Every structure is written in structure tokens, then in C-alpha cells.
C-alpha positions as CSV (number, residue, x, y, z in Angstrom):
1,M,55.2,191.1,236.9
2,S,58.4,189.3,235.5
3,V,59.9,187.8,232.2
4,E,61.1,184.3,232.7
5,K,62.6,181.7,230.5
6,V,61.2,177.6,231.0
7,K,61.4,174.8,229.2
8,G,59.0,172.5,228.2
9,L,57.1,170.2,226.3
10,V,53.4,170.8,224.9
11,I,51.2,168.2,225.8
12,K,48.2,169.9,225.0
13,S,47.2,172.3,222.5
14,K,43.6,174.4,221.8
15,N,42.8,177.0,219.1
16,I,41.1,180.5,221.0
17,N,40.4,182.3,217.6
18,E,42.3,182.9,214.2
19,N,45.7,183.9,215.2
20,D,46.1,182.5,219.0
21,K,46.0,179.4,221.2
22,Y,45.9,178.4,225.1
23,I,48.9,175.7,225.3
24,T,49.6,173.7,228.4
25,I,53.2,172.6,228.6
26,L,54.9,170.4,231.0
27,C,58.3,172.2,232.6
28,E,61.1,171.4,235.5
29,E,60.3,174.4,237.4
30,Y,56.6,174.5,237.6
31,G,55.0,171.2,236.3
32,K,51.7,171.9,234.3
33,L,51.5,175.4,233.0
34,S,48.8,176.8,230.9
35,F,48.9,180.2,229.3
36,K,47.9,182.2,225.7
37,A,50.4,182.0,223.2
38,S,49.7,184.8,220.8
39,G,49.7,184.6,216.9
40,V,51.2,181.2,216.6
41,R,48.8,180.0,214.1
42,N,49.8,182.5,211.8
43,Y,51.9,180.2,209.2
44,K,54.3,183.6,209.4
45,S,55.0,183.3,213.0
46,K,58.3,182.8,214.2
47,N,56.8,180.7,216.7
48,L,54.8,178.9,214.8
49,A,56.4,175.6,215.0
50,S,57.6,175.8,218.6
51,A,53.6,176.2,220.4
52,Q,53.1,173.0,218.0
53,P,52.2,169.6,220.0
54,F,54.8,167.7,221.3
55,A,57.2,170.0,220.8
56,Y,59.9,170.6,223.5
57,S,61.2,174.3,223.5
58,E,62.2,177.5,225.6
59,F,59.4,179.7,226.3
60,T,59.9,183.6,227.2
61,L,57.1,183.7,229.5
62,F,55.6,187.3,230.9
63,K,54.1,186.5,234.0
64,T,52.0,188.5,236.8
65,P,50.1,187.4,239.5
66,N,46.5,187.3,237.8
67,F,47.8,185.6,233.9
68,V,50.8,183.9,232.1
69,R,51.4,184.7,228.7
70,M,53.9,183.9,226.0
71,N,56.5,186.3,224.2
72,E,58.3,184.0,222.4
73,A,59.9,180.7,222.2
74,T,62.7,178.7,220.4
75,I,61.8,175.1,219.6
76,I,64.6,172.4,220.8
77,E,63.1,169.4,219.7
78,N,59.8,168.9,217.8
79,F,59.8,164.8,217.7
80,Y,58.8,165.0,214.0
81,D,59.2,161.3,213.5
82,L,55.8,161.4,215.2
83,R,53.8,163.0,212.7
84,L,55.0,160.0,210.0
85,D,52.9,157.6,211.7
86,V,49.4,157.7,212.8
87,T,49.4,155.2,215.1
88,S,52.9,156.7,217.3
89,L,50.5,160.0,216.6
90,A,48.0,158.9,218.8
91,L,50.0,157.2,221.0
92,A,52.1,160.1,222.0
93,A,49.1,161.8,222.3
94,Y,47.7,159.2,225.2
95,L,50.7,159.3,227.1
96,C,50.7,163.6,227.4
97,D,47.1,163.1,228.5
98,I,47.8,161.0,231.0
99,A,51.3,163.5,231.9
100,G,48.7,166.0,232.2
101,I,46.6,163.7,234.6
102,V,48.7,162.6,236.8
103,C,50.5,166.5,237.6
104,V,48.7,168.4,239.9
105,G,51.3,171.3,239.8
106,E,54.8,172.0,241.4
107,S,56.7,169.3,242.5
108,E,59.8,167.3,242.0
109,D,57.7,164.4,240.2
110,D,56.8,166.6,237.7
111,G,60.2,167.2,236.6
112,Q,61.0,163.2,236.8
113,I,57.2,162.8,234.7
114,L,58.7,165.1,232.0
115,R,62.0,163.5,231.8
116,L,60.2,160.8,231.7
117,L,57.8,161.3,228.0
118,L,60.6,163.2,226.8
119,N,62.6,159.8,226.8
120,T,59.4,157.8,225.8
121,L,58.8,159.9,223.2
122,H,62.4,159.4,221.8
123,I,61.6,155.7,221.9
124,I,58.2,156.2,220.1
125,S,59.9,158.3,217.7
126,N,62.6,156.1,216.8
127,K,60.7,152.7,216.9
128,K,63.0,151.0,219.1
129,M,60.5,149.0,220.5
130,P,56.8,147.9,219.5
131,N,54.2,150.8,220.3
132,K,52.3,147.7,222.8
133,I,55.2,147.7,225.2
134,I,56.3,151.1,225.3
135,K,52.8,152.5,226.1
136,A,52.7,149.5,229.1
137,V,56.0,150.6,230.4
138,F,55.3,154.1,230.4
139,E,51.4,153.5,231.8
140,L,53.3,151.5,235.2
141,R,55.9,154.3,235.5
142,V,54.4,157.1,235.5
143,L,52.6,155.5,238.1
144,T,55.1,154.8,240.1
145,K,57.2,158.0,239.9
146,S,53.4,159.3,241.1
147,G,53.2,157.8,244.0
148,F,51.2,154.5,243.0
149,M,53.9,152.3,243.2
150,P,52.3,148.5,243.0
151,N,53.7,145.8,246.0
152,L,55.1,143.7,243.5
153,N,57.1,141.3,246.7
154,Y,54.8,139.4,248.2
155,C,50.9,138.2,248.7
156,E,48.8,140.4,250.5
157,I,47.1,137.5,252.2
158,C,49.6,135.3,253.6
159,S,52.7,137.2,252.5
160,R,54.7,134.5,250.2
161,E,57.1,135.6,248.7
162,D,58.1,132.7,246.3
163,F,55.3,132.2,243.5
164,D,55.4,129.0,242.4
165,P,56.4,129.4,238.5
166,S,53.1,126.6,237.5
167,G,50.7,128.3,239.9
168,A,48.1,131.1,239.6
169,I,49.4,134.6,240.5
170,F,46.4,137.2,240.7
171,F,47.1,140.7,240.4
172,D,44.6,143.2,242.2
173,V,44.8,146.5,239.8
174,I,42.3,148.1,242.7
175,G,44.7,148.3,245.1
176,G,47.9,147.1,243.8
177,N,48.9,143.9,245.8
178,L,49.5,140.3,244.7
179,I,47.5,137.8,245.8
180,C,49.2,134.0,245.0
181,G,47.0,131.2,243.7
182,D,46.6,129.1,247.5
183,C,45.2,132.4,248.9
184,I,42.6,133.0,246.1
185,D,39.7,130.5,247.1
186,K,40.1,132.6,250.7
187,L,38.4,136.1,249.1
188,K,34.9,134.4,248.6
189,E,33.7,137.0,247.0
190,V,36.2,139.2,244.9
191,E,34.4,142.5,244.0
192,S,32.7,142.7,247.7
193,A,36.5,142.9,249.0
194,G,37.1,145.2,247.0
195,K,39.4,144.0,244.4
196,K,39.8,143.8,240.8
197,L,41.9,140.8,239.6
198,V,44.1,139.7,236.9
199,R,45.6,136.6,236.3
200,I,49.7,137.0,235.7
201,S,52.1,135.1,234.5
202,T,55.6,134.9,236.3
203,D,57.3,136.6,233.7
204,V,54.8,139.3,233.3
205,L,55.5,139.5,237.1
206,N,59.6,139.8,236.3
207,A,58.0,142.2,233.7
208,L,56.1,144.5,236.3
209,R,59.4,144.2,238.9
210,F,61.3,145.7,236.7
211,I,59.6,148.2,235.4
212,T,58.8,149.6,238.8
213,S,62.6,149.2,240.1
214,V,65.5,149.8,237.3
215,R,67.1,153.3,236.8
216,D,65.6,155.7,234.3
217,E,68.7,154.9,231.9
218,K,67.5,151.3,231.4
219,L,64.0,151.4,232.2
220,F,63.1,150.5,228.1
221,S,66.5,147.7,227.8
222,F,64.4,144.5,228.4
223,V,62.8,142.0,225.8
224,L,59.6,140.4,226.1
225,H,58.6,137.0,224.3
226,D,55.4,137.8,222.4
227,D,53.3,135.3,223.7
228,I,53.2,137.3,226.9
229,V,53.1,141.3,225.1
230,G,49.4,141.5,225.7
231,E,49.3,139.7,229.1
232,F,51.4,142.5,229.4
233,A,50.1,145.4,228.1
234,N,46.5,144.5,229.4
235,V,47.2,144.8,233.2
236,C,49.3,147.8,232.9
237,E,46.5,149.4,231.2
238,K,43.9,148.4,233.3
239,Y,46.2,149.5,236.8
240,L,46.7,152.7,235.1
241,L,42.9,153.2,234.7
242,E,41.9,152.4,238.0
243,Q,44.2,154.5,239.7
244,I,43.1,157.8,238.0
245,G,39.7,156.7,237.9
246,M,38.5,158.1,234.8
247,N,38.4,157.2,230.9
248,I,40.6,159.1,228.3
249,D,39.4,159.7,225.0
250,S,42.7,159.4,223.3
251,L,43.2,155.9,224.8
252,K,40.2,155.0,222.6
253,Y,41.4,156.5,219.3
254,Y,44.7,154.9,219.7
255,K,43.1,151.9,219.8
256,G,41.6,152.4,216.3
257,Y,45.0,152.1,215.1
258,E,46.8,150.1,217.3
259,K,48.9,146.9,215.9
């Protein structure tokens, strides 16, 4: 048995009785980690705020080979402003669910995803960018960090790199590849070829390339014209859903409030 301190973000919380919760955090050391937090449902508990969803806290954990239990916690950041807007709150819940899906264990990728998630929650809280764009950026970037970086450099069929700005470009959200307009007719039956194509503009392609390649600190330092935001958001969401292979209930909830 041992006692250890870890810093982590609460991405999931479940009530298990009148006083206790079972919470899941995302942390640098262990990736996704779940444990019992005793007494945190009591309004007098000093650990109440630290165990709330979206709280980034330092947890003191009692660990044995068979279970992990929280002894105490100290809050570092509670992202309070998320709770002032139901759309932002719903988006934050969706992003946390994505992180919980793609993080499968103790790895360097999980630490990177934690930092991405914390940065994104700050952006949402400070309303520095429309939620629709924030959501799409996170969806594509989290896949890139999880080993699902798409090929955005050349056509999968003819290998051309210089796409005609006035021509058609298609992105395969299953394979993560591009197909130029000249080659689309070569796919006699797109579905039977195991592809699901979304047509994109060169402006959206450039945005996708930026998000997959830019340094973390520059990730949200770009502007999209209003007329392509919907197209950009659509392709990022479809790519994420195809790669994780499942529906997410919190996405449906967010869609009900999305502006």
C-alpha cells in the first residue's frame, strides 16, 4: 500500500450513495484513473469542490494492488465560468467524454491530452472563440495526439499535392485520406471501396492542416471566415465519430444547446 499525490482533472463523476462518489480523473502519471471519493457529497466536506466535474485538483490517494481511494484533495482550478452558460457546460462535458474514450491507460499521449483538455476548457471559459470552432479544433487535435493523424498532404490515389482551389477535394472520414476531384470518378462505388467522403474547400483543408501540425501554444491562434465554419465543424465531427466508432450521449445533449 502507498500514499501518493497526483494532479488531475475530474472528467466523470458518479454518485454511489448519499455521501460518496466514484470519480474518474485524467492525470499525467496514470492517464485515466478511477477511485472512490468518500464523503464528498456532504456539503460540509472540505473536498466537495475538488471532486466536482471539471475540477483540476491535487488528489492524495491511498493505493493498494486492489483499489484506490481518495484521502483528500486540494482544488487548483474549478473552471467556474463553465457553469454560467449551459452551452459551454454541455460542450465541456462532451470534450471530457472524448478524453475518457481515447485515453486507455498510462502513456505519454494521455498527458498530452490532459494538457490539451485543460487548455481547451480555458478557451471555452474565457469565450475567446465560438464554441463550434473550439469543439472542432479539439476533435481533430485529440485524434492527432492519439495516433489518428489524417493524411492531408496529397491525394490517396494519384499522389498530387497541388489541389486546384476551384476544384473539388474530398476527405475520407474513415481512412483519413484526401481524394482530388480528378480521381473521384475512379471510385466507381465509394461505399464498397470502404470510404465515406466529405467534400471540403481549400480553406477548410488549410485549417485542418494547421490544427494537425501547429505547436500546442498556437493551436487556437487562427480565424475562420463565417461562411466555412459549418463545413469545418462538420468534417471534424464526422472524422472523430468514425475513428472512435461509437455515439456519445453528451454530443446529443450539446447539440440541443448549440448556437
